[in-house]
N, C-alpha and C positions, 0 to 999 in steps of 0.2 A: 623773665622776659617782660619788658614794659610795653604797654599799649600806648599808641599815640592816637589822638583824636584828629582825624583828617580834616575836620571842620575848622581847625585853628590855623592861622597863618604861621609859617615857619619863623618869620620875623615878627614878633608881637607889635612892633611899632608900625607895621604895614597895614594895620586894621583900618586906619583913616583913609589911606590910599585905596584900599579894596572897596570900602564903602562908597567912595567917590566914583570909582570905576563901575560899581554896580548901578549907581544912580544914572550915570551916563548911558549905560547899556539899556536901562529901563526906558529912558527918554527916547532912545533911538528906535525902540520897537513899540513905543506908544503905550507903555504900561505906567499907570499912576502909582509909583512907589513912594512910600513915605518913610521917614526916619523911624527906627524902632520896629515894632511888630507889624508884620504884613500878612497875618493869617487870613485875611479876607480875599486874598488873591486866588484866582482859579489855578489849577495845575498847569493849564495851558499858558497863562500869563507868567507864572513863575518859571516855567520851562523855557519860555521865549527869552526871558532875561538871562538865564544861565547859558542858553545857547548862544546868545549874542556875545556874552563875555568870553566863551570858549573860542568863538570865531576871531576875536580880537587879540587873544593871547598869543604869545610867541610859542611856536611849536618847535620841538627838537626831534630830529630824525637821527637814528643811529643805524649804521650798517656794520655787521661783523662778518668777516670771512677769513679763510685761510688761503694763502698764496704760496707759491714756491719761492724759497729764498734765492735771491739772485747771486749770492756770494758763496754759498755752500751747496754742493751737489747733494740732492736727496733730502734736504732740510726744508721745513715749511715755517712760515711766520704767520702769526695771528695779526690781522689788521682790523682796526676799528676806526671808522670815520663818524664824526659827529657834526651835524650841520644844523644851525639855527636859522629858522625862517620867520621873518617878521611879516605879519599879515596886516 
């Protein structure tokens, strides 16, 4: 079983876009973020940047349920709806 580091982007070339997105989020919440290491930030400041990023990300909602099949008596069908919401 291989472990995956969830701190890495799925698409490696997306790193630059993610960094730009992080800088924009930091600017929106008034945090002075600089390129590279930002270990001098408080937990509150770092959390507010991450929270702002999550607010702006596209959320996906999934609903799964079983309903009666309309064509065969006594049968059921599994239904799955996926909706993307852009905030």
